N, C-alpha and C positions, 0 to 999 in steps of 0.2 A: 739812531737813524730816524730821520720822520716817516711819518705813516706813508705809505706807497699808494697813491690815488690814482683811479683808471679816469680821470679827468678827459671829457671829449676833446676828440681833435679829428682832422680831417687830411687825407692824401689821396692822391689820384687811384691806387691801388684799392683804397677801402671804401671810393666811392664808386668804382667798376663792380667791386665784390657786392654792395650793396643794391646796386641795380639789377644785376644778376640774379640774387636770391636775399631778401632781407633776413630770415630765418640764418643763412650761412653766416651772414655779415654779423649777427648777434652772437654767434656760437665763437665766433673767431675773437671779439671786443669784449665780450661780456660771459659768454659761458664758458670759457678758458680761464676768465681772472680767477688767482690765486690757484690754478690746478698744480702750481709748482710745491704748494704748502702739505706737507706728511697728511696734516688732519681734514683736508680739503675734501669735498663731497664729491661723489664718486664720478657726477656728471662733470662738475669743471675738470676733475683730475683726468678723466679722459677725455675731454675737449680740447685740454692745455696740450694732451700727447699727441692727438689728431693735428691741432694746429701745427706742431713742432715737423709735420710729415712734407715731403715736398713730392712733385709728381715730375715725371720726366722731361716737361717743356719748362717749368719754372727750375727745373737742375741744371739743366744744360744751357737755359737762356742764363741764369747767374752765375755759371763758371766762365761763360764767355763775358762776361761782362767785366769779372773780375781778370781774367787773363787780359783784356785790352787795357783795363785801367796800370796792370802793371808796364804792359808796352809803353804806354804814354808816360808813366813814372821814369822809364829808364831814358824815353825821349827827352823828358825833361832836363835830365842831367847828363845829357849829351851824348845817347848812345840809343842805337835803333838794334834790337835785339834780331838773331836769324831768323825770318818766316819759320822755317822748317823745324825749327827747334822749339819755337813757341807752339807750334801745331803739335808737336811731340809730345810735350808737357801737359797741353791740355789734355790729350790722348791717355797718358799716365794719371793723372787726376781723374777723369771721368773712371776709367778701370777701376783706380782703388775704390771710387764713391762708390761703384756698382758692387764691387765685393763685398764693402762694408756694409751697405743695404741689406743686400741677399743673406748674408751672413745673421743679420742682426733678428733676436728673435721675434715672432710677430706677436703684437699687442703689447710691446714692451717700449718704454721713452726711448727717443734717441738718445745716443751718450754725447755729451757735449762736443760741438765741434765735427759731429758727424753726418753725414748725409742718408735720411732712410725715406725709401720710395714708398709713396702708397702703392705703387703696383707690386712691390716684396710684400707689404704689411696685409694687404686686403686681397684675399683671393678673389673674390669678384672683379677688381679690377686689372688683375694679371695679363700681360700680355706675353707673346709670344718670343721666342728670341730674334725670329725674322723683322718682327717690329719694334726692336731696340735697334739696329742698326742704323735705319734712317735718321734716327733722331741723333744718332752720335755723327752721322755724317753731316748731318745740316750744321753741328755746333764747328766742328772741324773746317766746313767750307766756309763758314762767318770769319773764322779769323783768317782763314787766305784770303777771303774777300775784303777785310780790313787792310791789309797792306796795300793791294791795289786798288784801294778805294779814291774817289774824287776827294773825299772828306780827309783822307791821311795826305793826299797830295798838297791840300791846301794847309794841313798843320804844320807838314814839313817847310813850306814855303812861309809861313808865316812865323816858325822859329819856336824853340824852346819856351821860351820867356812869353808866347801870346797864350800857354794855357792858363787860362783864369779858372776852370772848375774841371776836376777830373774824377767823377762818378766816389767821390772817398767821403764826401761829408754828407748827413742826414741835414737838413737844414729846413728853418721855418720863418714864415710871414704871418702876420695877423688878420684874420679877415672876421667878417660879423654876420651873422644872421638874425635880424630883428635887432637888439640890443645886445645879443650876446656875443661876445668876442671868444675866437678860438685860433689854435694855431693851425698850419695848412702846413703840412710836411712834403718836403721836394728833396728828391737827389738828381742832379743834373749831370747825364753820362759825359757831357764834353762843351765846354765855353770856349771860344776861341774869338780871341781879341785881334780884330782883323782891321784893314785901313778901311775897310767900309763901315765897320763897328762890330759888335757883339753876335757872332754866328754860335747859335745854341745846335747841339748835334744831337740825336737821340738813336743810339744801336739797336736795329731790328735785326732777332733771329727769323722770325716769321714771314709769312709772304706780304707782298707789299699789300697796304691797306686802300682798298678802293674808295672808302668812306671819309669821313672830314674826321675821323677819332685822331689821327695823331696832331691836326691842326688845334685842338681842343687840349690834349696834353701839353703838346710845345706851346701852346700859348699860355699855359699855366704858369710855366718857365720862364717865359717873356715877362709875365706879370710878376713872379717873384724877380726878375732881373731889373724891373724899372722899381720897383718897390725897397728892393734891400740893396742891391749893387748900384742903385741911382743912375741906371743907362737910360736916356731918354727914350720914348718906341720909336722912334725913326731911326736909330742907329742900333734895333735890334732886328736880327734876321734867323729865321730856324729851318731846319732841316731833318727828317728821318734819314737813317741810312741803313737800307735792308741788304744787309752783310752778304748773306747766301744767296741773293738773288739778282740783284741790280748794284751791286756798291760802286760800280764805275759812274753811276748817274746820282746827280746830287740836285735835287729839288728844293732850291731854296724861296723860300718865301718872307715877304716883308711883312713885319707886325704894324698894325693899325690900330691907333685908339678903339675903334670900334670892334675889334677882335678884344682886345684886355678888358674891355667893359662887357662884353658879352662873357668872356671867362669868368669876371668877378661876380656878376649876377648869377652862373649858373651853380659857382661854389655855394654861394649865399642860400640859391633855392636848393640845392641838393641838401646841404648841410642843414636848412630846416625843417626840410622833409624828416631828415633822422631823428633831428633832433625834439621835433615833435613825437616821438613813440621813444624817448627816452624819460624816466622818471624825475632822473635826477642826475643831469651832465655833469656836474662837478663832484660828485661822489660815486659817478660810475654804478647807479644802479637802474637797471633795465630789465623788464618785464619780459620773457620768450614770448608768451602768447602777443607781442604788440609789434612782433615782426613776423610776419607771416612767412609761409612757404612757396618759393615761385611757381608760378602755373606754368612756366615752362620746361619740359621734362629733360632737354638737352642742357639745361644748366647744372643739373647733377651730375651728370659726365665726370668731371674731375672734381667734385666735392670731398674733400676730406671727412667729412662732416654725416656721411649717408648712412655710417650704422648708429649715429644719436639721432637722427630725424626720425621721427613718428611719422610726419604726415608727409606724404608723396604726391608732387603735381600729377593730375589725371592726364592721362592720354588722349588727345584729342583724335576723334575716330574718321576714319577718310568716310565721306559720302559719295 
Protein backbone atom coordinates (compact mmCIF):
# COMPACT_ATOMS: atom_id res chain seq x y z
CA UNK A 1 0.00 0.00 0.00
CA UNK A 2 1.34 3.44 -0.95
CA UNK A 3 1.90 6.25 1.52
CA UNK A 4 -1.28 8.01 2.59
CA UNK A 5 -0.75 11.71 1.89
CA UNK A 6 -2.86 14.60 3.15
CA UNK A 7 -2.90 16.50 -0.15
CA UNK A 8 -4.85 19.74 -0.30
CA UNK A 9 -8.46 19.60 -1.47
CA UNK A 10 -11.54 21.78 -1.08
CA UNK A 11 -15.20 21.21 -0.28
CA UNK A 12 -18.10 23.50 0.69
CA UNK A 13 -17.97 22.28 4.31
CA UNK A 14 -14.24 22.91 4.57
CA UNK A 15 -14.69 26.38 3.13
CA UNK A 16 -17.39 27.13 5.70
CA UNK A 17 -15.18 25.84 8.51
CA UNK A 18 -12.21 27.94 7.42
CA UNK A 19 -14.33 31.09 7.22
CA UNK A 20 -15.75 30.36 10.66
CA UNK A 21 -12.36 29.72 12.29
CA UNK A 22 -9.03 29.00 10.56
CA UNK A 23 -7.78 27.23 13.71
CA UNK A 24 -10.74 24.86 13.68
CA UNK A 25 -9.95 24.10 10.04
CA UNK A 26 -6.33 23.34 10.98
CA UNK A 27 -7.35 20.94 13.74
CA UNK A 28 -9.73 19.14 11.37
CA UNK A 29 -7.41 18.90 8.35
CA UNK A 30 -3.91 18.87 9.82
CA UNK A 31 -3.92 18.59 13.61
CA UNK A 32 -5.90 15.34 13.44
CA UNK A 33 -3.87 13.78 10.63
CA UNK A 34 -2.52 10.32 11.49
CA UNK A 35 -4.21 10.56 14.88
CA UNK A 36 -5.46 7.03 14.27
CA UNK A 37 -1.91 5.67 14.57
CA UNK A 38 -0.99 4.07 17.90
CA UNK A 39 2.23 6.05 18.18
CA UNK A 40 0.68 9.37 17.10
CA UNK A 41 1.49 12.47 19.19
CA UNK A 42 -1.03 13.21 21.93
CA UNK A 43 -2.38 16.29 20.18
CA UNK A 44 -2.96 14.48 16.88
CA UNK A 45 -4.58 11.54 18.62
CA UNK A 46 -6.96 13.76 20.61
CA UNK A 47 -7.74 15.98 17.61
CA UNK A 48 -8.62 12.86 15.62
CA UNK A 49 -10.91 11.66 18.41
CA UNK A 50 -12.64 15.04 18.63
CA UNK A 51 -13.02 15.20 14.86
CA UNK A 52 -15.04 12.00 15.02
CA UNK A 53 -17.57 13.58 17.37
CA UNK A 54 -20.81 14.94 16.01
CA UNK A 55 -23.25 17.47 17.43
CA UNK A 56 -27.02 17.40 17.64
CA UNK A 57 -27.54 19.43 14.45
CA UNK A 58 -25.09 17.50 12.25
CA UNK A 59 -26.28 14.20 13.68
CA UNK A 60 -29.98 14.71 12.94
CA UNK A 61 -29.27 16.40 9.61
CA UNK A 62 -27.12 13.48 8.46
CA UNK A 63 -29.72 10.94 9.54
CA UNK A 64 -32.44 12.81 7.62
CA UNK A 65 -30.27 12.83 4.51
CA UNK A 66 -29.61 9.10 4.86
CA UNK A 67 -33.33 8.47 5.28
CA UNK A 68 -34.26 10.43 2.15
CA UNK A 69 -31.53 8.69 0.18
CA UNK A 70 -33.13 5.38 1.13
CA UNK A 71 -36.60 6.60 0.14
CA UNK A 72 -35.38 7.72 -3.28
CA UNK A 73 -33.47 4.48 -3.82
CA UNK A 74 -36.71 2.60 -3.16
CA UNK A 75 -38.51 4.96 -5.56
CA UNK A 76 -35.84 4.31 -8.20
CA UNK A 77 -36.72 0.61 -7.90
CA UNK A 78 -40.43 1.31 -8.29
CA UNK A 79 -41.68 1.58 -4.71
CA UNK A 80 -42.59 4.43 -2.38
CA UNK A 81 -42.22 3.55 1.33
CA UNK A 82 -45.04 4.35 3.72
CA UNK A 83 -44.30 7.80 5.24
CA UNK A 84 -45.37 6.79 8.75
CA UNK A 85 -43.06 3.77 8.65
CA UNK A 86 -40.13 5.85 7.39
CA UNK A 87 -40.70 8.33 10.20
CA UNK A 88 -40.87 5.48 12.74
CA UNK A 89 -37.63 3.95 11.45
CA UNK A 90 -35.86 7.29 11.72
CA UNK A 91 -37.04 7.69 15.29
CA UNK A 92 -35.76 4.20 16.13
CA UNK A 93 -32.37 5.05 14.61
CA UNK A 94 -32.12 8.34 16.51
CA UNK A 95 -33.02 6.65 19.79
CA UNK A 96 -30.34 4.00 19.26
CA UNK A 97 -27.77 6.65 18.34
CA UNK A 98 -28.65 8.60 21.46
CA UNK A 99 -28.26 5.56 23.73
CA UNK A 100 -24.96 4.57 22.12
CA UNK A 101 -23.61 8.09 22.50
CA UNK A 102 -24.74 8.51 26.10
CA UNK A 103 -23.20 5.16 27.08
CA UNK A 104 -19.86 5.77 25.36
CA UNK A 105 -17.19 6.51 28.02
CA UNK A 106 -16.22 10.16 27.92
CA UNK A 107 -12.87 10.90 26.37
CA UNK A 108 -12.74 7.68 24.32
CA UNK A 109 -12.73 7.27 20.56
CA UNK A 110 -16.13 6.60 19.05
CA UNK A 111 -16.47 2.94 18.00
CA UNK A 112 -16.56 2.45 14.23
CA UNK A 113 -20.06 2.98 12.90
CA UNK A 114 -21.32 4.58 16.12
CA UNK A 115 -22.40 8.16 16.69
CA UNK A 116 -20.90 9.97 19.67
CA UNK A 117 -22.23 13.45 20.36
CA UNK A 118 -20.16 16.26 21.78
CA UNK A 119 -23.07 17.10 24.08
CA UNK A 120 -22.43 13.75 25.81
CA UNK A 121 -18.64 13.79 25.60
CA UNK A 122 -17.96 17.35 26.80
CA UNK A 123 -19.70 18.35 30.07
CA UNK A 124 -19.41 22.04 29.15
CA UNK A 125 -21.59 21.45 26.08
CA UNK A 126 -24.23 19.27 27.75
CA UNK A 127 -27.87 20.21 27.24
CA UNK A 128 -31.02 19.33 29.16
CA UNK A 129 -33.46 16.57 28.24
CA UNK A 130 -35.98 19.24 27.26
CA UNK A 131 -33.53 20.68 24.73
CA UNK A 132 -33.12 17.37 22.90
CA UNK A 133 -36.81 17.02 22.03
CA UNK A 134 -37.12 19.90 19.51
CA UNK A 135 -34.05 18.65 17.65
CA UNK A 136 -35.54 15.19 17.20
CA UNK A 137 -38.97 16.60 16.36
CA UNK A 138 -37.48 18.74 13.61
CA UNK A 139 -35.76 15.71 12.08
CA UNK A 140 -39.05 13.78 12.07
CA UNK A 141 -40.89 16.80 10.65
CA UNK A 142 -38.28 17.00 7.90
CA UNK A 143 -39.11 13.47 6.76
CA UNK A 144 -42.84 14.17 6.88
CA UNK A 145 -42.23 17.39 4.98
CA UNK A 146 -40.35 15.56 2.25
CA UNK A 147 -43.33 13.36 1.40
CA UNK A 148 -45.64 16.36 0.96
CA UNK A 149 -43.01 18.58 -0.67
CA UNK A 150 -43.25 20.12 -4.10
CA UNK A 151 -39.83 18.62 -4.80
CA UNK A 152 -41.08 15.07 -4.26
CA UNK A 153 -44.13 15.79 -6.40
CA UNK A 154 -41.82 16.76 -9.27
CA UNK A 155 -39.66 13.67 -8.70
CA UNK A 156 -42.72 11.41 -8.84
CA UNK A 157 -44.01 13.18 -11.92
CA UNK A 158 -40.70 12.78 -13.76
CA UNK A 159 -40.41 9.13 -12.80
CA UNK A 160 -37.73 6.84 -11.30
CA UNK A 161 -35.49 7.09 -14.35
CA UNK A 162 -35.16 10.85 -13.92
CA UNK A 163 -33.04 10.58 -10.76
CA UNK A 164 -29.54 11.51 -11.92
CA UNK A 165 -27.94 11.93 -8.46
CA UNK A 166 -29.12 10.80 -5.01
CA UNK A 167 -26.67 11.86 -2.27
CA UNK A 168 -24.78 8.58 -2.72
CA UNK A 169 -21.46 9.64 -4.22
CA UNK A 170 -18.62 11.91 -3.15
CA UNK A 171 -17.48 13.28 -6.49
CA UNK A 172 -14.84 15.75 -7.53
CA UNK A 173 -13.92 18.29 -10.15
CA UNK A 174 -10.65 20.10 -10.66
CA UNK A 175 -10.13 23.77 -9.85
CA UNK A 176 -7.04 25.95 -9.70
CA UNK A 177 -5.74 28.69 -7.43
CA UNK A 178 -2.93 30.48 -9.21
CA UNK A 179 -1.15 27.64 -11.00
CA UNK A 180 -1.99 25.05 -8.37
CA UNK A 181 -4.64 22.44 -9.34
CA UNK A 182 -6.67 20.74 -6.62
CA UNK A 183 -9.83 18.60 -6.34
CA UNK A 184 -13.13 20.10 -5.22
CA UNK A 185 -15.39 17.51 -3.60
CA UNK A 186 -19.19 17.69 -3.76
CA UNK A 187 -22.14 15.49 -2.87
CA UNK A 188 -25.43 16.41 -4.54
CA UNK A 189 -28.54 15.58 -2.50
CA UNK A 190 -30.73 15.07 -5.56
CA UNK A 191 -30.53 15.94 -9.25
CA UNK A 192 -33.54 15.36 -11.48
CA UNK A 193 -33.70 15.20 -15.25
CA UNK A 194 -36.82 17.24 -16.05
CA UNK A 195 -38.29 18.42 -19.37
CA UNK A 196 -36.79 21.85 -18.60
CA UNK A 197 -33.33 20.50 -17.88
CA UNK A 198 -31.42 19.38 -14.80
CA UNK A 199 -32.98 20.37 -11.46
CA UNK A 200 -30.56 20.24 -8.50
CA UNK A 201 -32.19 19.94 -5.07
CA UNK A 202 -30.60 20.48 -1.67
CA UNK A 203 -32.33 19.13 1.45
CA UNK A 204 -32.33 21.61 4.33
CA UNK A 205 -33.39 20.68 7.87
CA UNK A 206 -32.78 24.17 9.26
CA UNK A 207 -34.73 27.39 8.93
CA UNK A 208 -34.95 29.18 5.56
CA UNK A 209 -31.78 31.09 4.73
CA UNK A 210 -32.49 34.78 4.15
CA UNK A 211 -28.98 35.39 2.77
CA UNK A 212 -27.62 34.21 -0.56
CA UNK A 213 -25.72 31.36 1.09
CA UNK A 214 -27.79 28.65 -0.56
CA UNK A 215 -27.25 30.22 -3.99
CA UNK A 216 -23.47 29.98 -3.57
CA UNK A 217 -23.63 26.37 -2.40
CA UNK A 218 -26.02 25.30 -5.12
CA UNK A 219 -24.03 27.34 -7.61
CA UNK A 220 -21.08 25.08 -6.84
CA UNK A 221 -23.23 22.04 -7.63
CA UNK A 222 -24.30 23.73 -10.87
CA UNK A 223 -20.64 24.31 -11.75
CA UNK A 224 -20.03 20.60 -11.17
CA UNK A 225 -22.98 19.74 -13.42
CA UNK A 226 -21.53 21.91 -16.17
CA UNK A 227 -17.91 20.71 -15.88
CA UNK A 228 -18.41 17.02 -15.06
CA UNK A 229 -21.93 16.13 -16.26
CA UNK A 230 -21.57 18.35 -19.36
CA UNK A 231 -24.92 20.09 -18.84
CA UNK A 232 -25.13 23.56 -20.46
CA UNK A 233 -25.77 26.37 -17.92
CA UNK A 234 -29.08 27.28 -19.56
CA UNK A 235 -30.30 23.73 -18.83
CA UNK A 236 -29.46 23.84 -15.09
CA UNK A 237 -31.76 25.04 -12.31
CA UNK A 238 -31.52 24.62 -8.56
CA UNK A 239 -33.58 24.99 -5.38
CA UNK A 240 -33.13 24.51 -1.63
CA UNK A 241 -35.89 22.48 0.05
CA UNK A 242 -36.64 23.52 3.64
CA UNK A 243 -38.14 20.24 4.72
CA UNK A 244 -39.32 21.10 8.23
CA UNK A 245 -40.61 24.59 7.45
CA UNK A 246 -41.79 25.29 3.89
CA UNK A 247 -41.61 22.00 1.94
CA UNK A 248 -44.63 22.90 -0.20
CA UNK A 249 -42.72 25.88 -1.58
CA UNK A 250 -39.95 25.45 -4.14
CA UNK A 251 -38.05 28.56 -5.17
CA UNK A 252 -36.34 27.39 -8.34
CA UNK A 253 -33.55 29.58 -9.65
CA UNK A 254 -32.00 29.56 -13.08
CA UNK A 255 -28.25 29.27 -13.49
CA UNK A 256 -26.44 32.02 -15.33
CA UNK A 257 -22.90 32.05 -16.72
CA UNK A 258 -22.25 34.97 -14.37
CA UNK A 259 -23.12 32.85 -11.33
CA UNK A 260 -20.82 30.05 -12.45
CA UNK A 261 -17.98 32.52 -13.02
CA UNK A 262 -18.55 34.00 -9.56
CA UNK A 263 -18.55 30.57 -7.91
CA UNK A 264 -15.38 29.52 -9.73
CA UNK A 265 -13.59 32.74 -8.77
CA UNK A 266 -14.69 32.45 -5.12
CA UNK A 267 -13.40 28.88 -4.91
CA UNK A 268 -10.06 30.02 -6.35
CA UNK A 269 -9.91 32.99 -3.99
CA UNK A 270 -10.79 31.05 -0.85
CA UNK A 271 -8.60 28.08 -1.73
CA UNK A 272 -5.78 30.51 -2.47
CA UNK A 273 -6.22 32.08 0.97
CA UNK A 274 -6.01 28.67 2.63
CA UNK A 275 -3.06 27.60 0.48
CA UNK A 276 -1.14 30.73 1.43
CA UNK A 277 -1.05 29.41 5.02
CA UNK A 278 0.03 25.86 4.13
CA UNK A 279 3.75 25.07 3.99
CA UNK A 280 3.47 22.11 1.62
CA UNK A 281 -0.01 21.40 0.16
CA UNK A 282 1.16 18.23 -1.60
CA UNK A 283 2.48 16.62 1.59
CA UNK A 284 0.02 18.11 4.05
CA UNK A 285 2.48 20.16 6.03
CA UNK A 286 0.94 23.13 7.84
CA UNK A 287 1.79 24.88 11.10
CA UNK A 288 -0.92 25.65 13.62
CA UNK A 289 0.29 29.20 14.27
CA UNK A 290 -0.43 30.14 10.66
CA UNK A 291 -4.14 29.42 11.22
CA UNK A 292 -5.35 32.00 13.76
CA UNK A 293 -8.28 31.62 16.12
CA UNK A 294 -11.47 33.39 15.08
CA UNK A 295 -12.32 36.74 16.67
CA UNK A 296 -15.99 35.72 16.85
CA UNK A 297 -16.79 33.94 20.16
CA UNK A 298 -20.08 32.58 18.82
CA UNK A 299 -18.14 30.50 16.29
CA UNK A 300 -16.76 28.45 19.20
CA UNK A 301 -20.20 27.33 20.34
CA UNK A 302 -20.35 24.04 18.42
CA UNK A 303 -16.63 23.52 17.82
CA UNK A 304 -15.39 20.06 18.73
CA UNK A 305 -11.85 21.24 19.36
CA UNK A 306 -12.49 23.67 22.22
CA UNK A 307 -10.59 21.54 24.73
CA UNK A 308 -7.45 21.69 22.56
CA UNK A 309 -7.68 25.35 21.73
CA UNK A 310 -5.40 27.32 24.05
CA UNK A 311 -6.34 30.66 22.47
CA UNK A 312 -9.84 32.06 22.84
CA UNK A 313 -11.44 34.95 20.96
CA UNK A 314 -11.92 38.06 23.08
CA UNK A 315 -15.50 38.90 23.89
CA UNK A 316 -16.39 42.37 22.77
CA UNK A 317 -17.62 44.59 25.57
CA UNK A 318 -20.67 46.71 25.10
CA UNK A 319 -20.33 50.45 25.44
